[in-house]
C-alpha positions as CSV (number, residue, x, y, z in Angstrom):
1,X,0.6,21.8,4.8
2,X,2.9,19.1,3.4
3,X,4.8,20.1,0.2
4,X,6.4,17.0,-1.3
5,X,9.2,17.4,-3.8
6,X,9.7,14.9,-6.6
7,X,12.9,12.7,-6.2
8,X,12.6,10.7,-9.3
9,X,10.2,9.1,-11.8
10,X,9.7,5.4,-11.4
11,X,11.5,4.6,-14.7
12,X,12.5,1.0,-15.6
13,X,15.4,-0.3,-17.6
14,X,14.5,-0.6,-21.3
15,X,12.4,2.5,-21.4
16,X,9.4,1.3,-19.4
17,X,8.0,2.8,-16.2
18,X,5.6,2.1,-13.4
19,X,2.4,4.1,-13.9
20,X,0.1,2.8,-11.1
21,X,2.3,2.8,-7.9
22,X,0.3,1.5,-5.0
23,X,2.7,0.5,-2.2
24,X,6.2,1.3,-1.1
25,X,8.9,-0.2,1.1
26,X,12.5,1.0,1.7
27,X,14.8,-1.4,3.3
28,X,18.6,-1.7,3.1
29,X,19.9,-0.8,-0.3
30,X,16.6,-1.0,-2.0
31,X,13.2,0.6,-2.6
32,X,10.4,-1.7,-3.6
33,X,7.3,-0.4,-5.4
34,X,4.2,-2.5,-6.1
35,X,1.8,-1.4,-9.0
36,X,-1.8,-2.6,-8.9
37,X,-1.9,-3.4,-12.6
38,X,1.3,-5.5,-12.9
39,X,2.5,-9.1,-12.4
40,X,5.9,-7.6,-11.5
41,X,7.5,-5.8,-8.6
42,X,9.6,-2.7,-9.1
43,X,13.1,-2.7,-7.5
44,X,15.0,0.5,-7.3
45,X,18.3,1.6,-5.8
46,X,17.7,3.4,-2.5
47,X,20.3,6.1,-3.5
48,X,20.4,8.0,-6.8
49,X,18.0,8.0,-9.7
50,X,19.2,5.1,-11.8
51,X,16.4,3.2,-13.5
52,X,14.9,0.2,-11.6
53,X,14.1,-3.2,-12.8
54,X,11.1,-5.5,-12.6
55,X,10.9,-9.0,-11.0
56,X,7.9,-11.3,-11.7
57,X,5.7,-12.5,-8.8
58,X,2.9,-14.0,-10.9
59,X,3.1,-16.0,-14.2
60,X,1.5,-15.0,-17.4
61,X,0.8,-11.7,-19.1
62,X,-1.9,-9.1,-18.6
63,X,-3.8,-7.7,-21.6
64,X,-2.7,-4.3,-23.0
65,X,-6.3,-3.1,-23.5
66,X,-7.1,-0.9,-20.5
67,X,-10.6,-2.3,-19.8
68,X,-9.4,-5.9,-20.1
69,X,-6.3,-5.2,-18.0
70,X,-8.4,-3.7,-15.2
71,X,-10.7,-6.7,-15.2
72,X,-7.9,-9.2,-14.9
73,X,-5.3,-7.4,-12.8
74,X,-4.5,-8.8,-9.4
75,X,-4.9,-5.4,-7.8
76,X,-2.0,-5.9,-5.4
77,X,-2.2,-2.6,-3.4
78,X,-0.4,-3.2,-0.1
79,X,3.3,-3.7,0.5
80,X,4.8,-4.1,4.0
81,X,8.1,-5.1,5.5
82,X,7.9,-8.2,7.8
83,X,10.9,-9.5,9.8
84,X,13.1,-10.7,7.0
85,X,10.5,-10.6,4.2
86,X,8.4,-8.5,2.0
87,X,4.6,-9.0,2.2
88,X,2.3,-8.0,-0.7
89,X,-1.5,-8.2,-0.5
90,X,-4.3,-7.9,-3.1
91,X,-7.2,-5.6,-2.3
92,X,-9.8,-8.3,-2.1
93,X,-12.3,-6.2,-4.0
94,X,-12.9,-8.9,-6.6
95,X,-12.5,-12.8,-6.4
96,X,-9.2,-12.7,-8.4
97,X,-7.8,-10.0,-6.1
98,X,-7.5,-12.3,-3.0
99,X,-3.9,-13.3,-3.6
100,X,-0.5,-12.0,-2.6
101,X,3.0,-13.0,-2.1
102,X,5.8,-13.3,0.5
103,X,9.3,-12.8,-0.6
104,X,12.4,-13.4,1.7
105,X,15.0,-10.7,2.0
106,X,18.7,-11.1,2.7
107,X,20.8,-9.0,5.1
108,X,21.2,-6.2,2.5
109,X,17.5,-6.1,2.0
110,X,17.7,-7.8,-1.4
111,X,15.1,-10.3,-2.6
112,X,16.2,-13.9,-1.9
113,X,14.9,-17.0,-3.7
114,X,11.5,-17.0,-5.3
115,X,8.2,-15.4,-4.1
116,X,5.8,-17.6,-2.2
117,X,2.2,-17.3,-3.5
118,X,-0.4,-16.6,-0.8
119,X,-4.1,-17.5,-0.6
120,X,-5.8,-14.7,1.1
121,X,-9.3,-16.1,0.8
122,X,-9.4,-17.6,4.4
123,X,-9.0,-14.1,5.8
124,X,-10.7,-12.0,3.1
125,X,-13.8,-14.2,3.0
126,X,-14.3,-13.7,6.7
127,X,-13.6,-9.9,6.4
128,X,-16.2,-9.7,3.6
129,X,-18.9,-10.7,6.0
130,X,-18.2,-7.8,8.3
131,X,-16.9,-5.0,6.0
132,X,-18.9,-4.0,3.0
133,X,-17.0,-3.3,-0.2
134,X,-13.8,-4.8,1.0
135,X,-10.8,-2.9,-0.4
136,X,-7.5,-3.5,1.4
137,X,-5.1,-0.8,0.3
138,X,-2.4,-0.6,2.9
139,X,-0.5,-2.7,5.4
140,X,2.1,-2.0,8.2
141,X,3.7,-3.8,11.1
142,X,3.4,-2.1,14.5
143,X,3.4,-3.3,18.1
144,X,3.3,-7.0,17.5
145,X,0.5,-6.7,14.9
146,X,0.1,-6.6,11.1
147,X,-2.3,-3.8,10.4
148,X,-4.4,-3.9,7.3
149,X,-6.0,-0.6,6.1
150,X,-9.4,-0.8,4.5
151,X,-10.1,2.0,2.1
152,X,-13.8,3.1,2.4
153,X,-14.3,4.3,-1.1
154,X,-17.1,1.9,-1.8
155,X,-20.8,2.5,-1.2
156,X,-20.4,0.9,2.3
157,X,-18.1,3.9,3.1
158,X,-16.1,1.9,5.8
159,X,-12.6,3.0,6.6
160,X,-11.1,0.5,9.0
161,X,-7.9,-0.9,10.5
162,X,-7.8,-4.6,10.9
163,X,-5.3,-5.9,13.4
164,X,-3.7,-9.3,13.0
165,X,-1.5,-10.9,15.6
166,X,2.0,-10.9,14.1
167,X,3.0,-14.3,15.4
168,X,-0.2,-15.9,14.2
169,X,0.0,-14.2,10.8
170,X,3.6,-15.4,10.4
171,X,2.6,-18.9,11.3
172,X,-0.1,-19.0,8.6
173,X,2.0,-17.2,6.0
174,X,4.5,-20.1,6.4
175,X,1.7,-22.3,5.0
176,X,1.0,-19.9,2.1
177,X,-2.1,-18.2,3.4
178,X,-3.5,-15.7,5.9
179,X,-6.1,-17.0,8.3
180,X,-9.1,-15.2,9.9
181,X,-8.0,-16.6,13.3
182,X,-5.1,-14.1,13.3
183,X,-7.5,-11.2,13.6
184,X,-7.5,-9.5,17.0
185,X,-9.7,-6.6,16.3
186,X,-11.2,-4.2,13.7
187,X,-11.6,-0.4,14.3
188,X,-13.5,1.8,12.0
189,X,-12.4,5.4,11.4
190,X,-14.1,8.6,10.1
191,X,-11.4,10.6,8.4
192,X,-13.6,13.5,7.4
193,X,-14.4,15.0,4.0
194,X,-13.1,17.5,1.5
195,X,-15.8,19.3,-0.5
196,X,-18.2,16.6,0.4
197,X,-15.9,13.7,-0.7
198,X,-14.8,11.2,1.9
199,X,-11.1,10.9,2.8
200,X,-10.1,7.2,2.7
201,X,-7.0,5.2,3.7
202,X,-4.5,4.3,1.0
203,X,-1.4,3.2,2.9
204,X,0.5,3.2,6.2
205,X,3.9,2.7,7.8
206,X,4.6,1.7,11.4
207,X,7.0,3.7,13.6
208,X,9.3,2.3,16.3
209,X,7.3,3.8,19.1
210,X,4.0,2.1,18.1
211,X,2.6,5.0,16.2
212,X,1.5,4.6,12.6
213,X,1.6,7.2,9.9
214,X,-0.9,6.8,7.1
215,X,-2.0,8.4,3.8
216,X,-5.5,9.1,2.7
217,X,-7.2,10.6,-0.4
218,X,-10.5,12.0,-1.3
219,X,-11.5,10.5,-4.7
220,X,-14.9,11.2,-6.3
221,X,-17.2,8.2,-6.8
222,X,-18.4,5.3,-4.7
223,X,-16.8,2.4,-6.5
224,X,-13.9,0.2,-5.6
225,X,-13.4,-0.7,-9.2
226,X,-13.5,2.5,-11.3
227,X,-11.2,5.4,-10.6
228,X,-12.6,8.9,-9.9
229,X,-11.2,12.4,-9.7
230,X,-8.8,12.9,-6.8
231,X,-9.5,16.2,-5.2
232,X,-7.3,16.1,-2.1
233,X,-4.8,13.9,-0.1
234,X,-2.8,14.1,3.0
235,X,-0.9,12.3,5.8
236,X,-2.2,11.5,9.3
237,X,-1.0,9.8,12.4
238,X,-2.5,7.1,14.7
239,X,-1.1,6.7,18.2
240,X,-0.2,3.4,19.8
241,X,-3.9,3.0,20.9
242,X,-5.1,3.5,17.3
243,X,-6.5,7.0,17.9
244,X,-6.1,9.6,15.2
245,X,-3.9,12.3,16.6
246,X,-2.8,14.4,13.6
247,X,-3.6,15.2,10.0
248,X,-2.0,17.5,7.4
249,X,-3.0,18.0,3.8
250,X,-0.7,17.9,0.8
251,X,-0.4,21.1,-1.2
252,X,-1.6,19.3,-4.4
253,X,-4.2,16.7,-5.2
254,X,-1.8,13.9,-5.8
255,X,-3.3,10.5,-5.5
256,X,-0.8,9.3,-2.9
257,X,-1.0,5.5,-2.5
258,X,2.2,4.5,-0.8
259,X,4.2,5.8,2.2
260,X,7.5,5.0,3.9
261,X,9.4,6.8,6.7
262,X,13.1,7.6,7.0
263,X,14.7,8.9,10.1
264,X,17.5,11.5,9.7
265,X,18.5,12.3,13.3
266,X,15.5,13.8,15.0
267,X,13.8,14.6,11.6
268,X,11.2,12.2,10.1
269,X,11.2,12.3,6.3
270,X,8.2,10.9,4.4
271,X,8.7,9.0,1.2
272,X,5.6,8.8,-1.0
273,X,4.5,7.3,-4.3
274,X,1.6,8.7,-6.3
275,X,-0.7,7.1,-8.9
276,X,-1.4,9.4,-11.8
277,X,-4.3,7.2,-13.0
278,X,-2.8,7.5,-16.5
279,X,-1.1,4.5,-18.1
280,X,0.9,6.9,-20.2
281,X,2.5,8.8,-17.3
282,X,5.1,7.5,-14.8
283,X,4.4,7.4,-11.1
284,X,6.7,9.6,-9.0
285,X,8.7,9.0,-5.8
286,X,8.4,12.1,-3.6
287,X,9.9,13.2,-0.3
288,X,8.8,15.7,2.4
289,X,9.6,16.5,6.0
290,X,6.9,15.2,8.2
291,X,4.6,17.7,9.9
292,X,2.3,15.2,11.6
């Protein structure tokens, strides 16, 4: 069983905090956290617990009313490190959620220049025809591919990993979009159940040897729009062929939505962010030795 320990709350300068953490990348001197109900990216120091700051990736302001905010939010759920850049993707679960951004990084891992807005409709409209209740919640780079993780918490109940050729994806990203022609395959997965509730993908991170570590949660309900009670979560492993080889549950029912991996010698340490589904509570950054 995985027993994560809190490292810090995701507090922001000026007394704010991130309350709906959905994706995580650690690179160089920085930790980046995306929240699914914001137009801004959280930037935190990789060391220590000093407050982070927010940088805008979409113009405008979201409503403060919770129902209106949920209706209009871009639902950017997936955050991944590409060669020299940060890639963020909306879930695709609603028309306004088929957008994302690409942000260049410098040698220290700091954001460079301005974010490039992405049109994900060419890819997502094609995926919509094959995958019911599209809901992309994670992304990772592994073995020459960008892997997208479909969370099967809708009525269609499809957990899947969609593989995009990395070179083809980078080519289309240079033009501000992701194209369906980059897809090299889709593999569906049955992650099992906890007390009759399906486990569903929420994020992933690629390892140097081609394996991929992922998070999954069991959340009551069959709706990609409304939140339900999270009753269990855990971390699993896919081998270089995409076969699930390991799974271990967390010791608490945290709704873990982001994962990153640190290597300390021979030890693999997991960094995790959890979404409390409460706008009044900050998300947490947690760490745990890997047991998968």
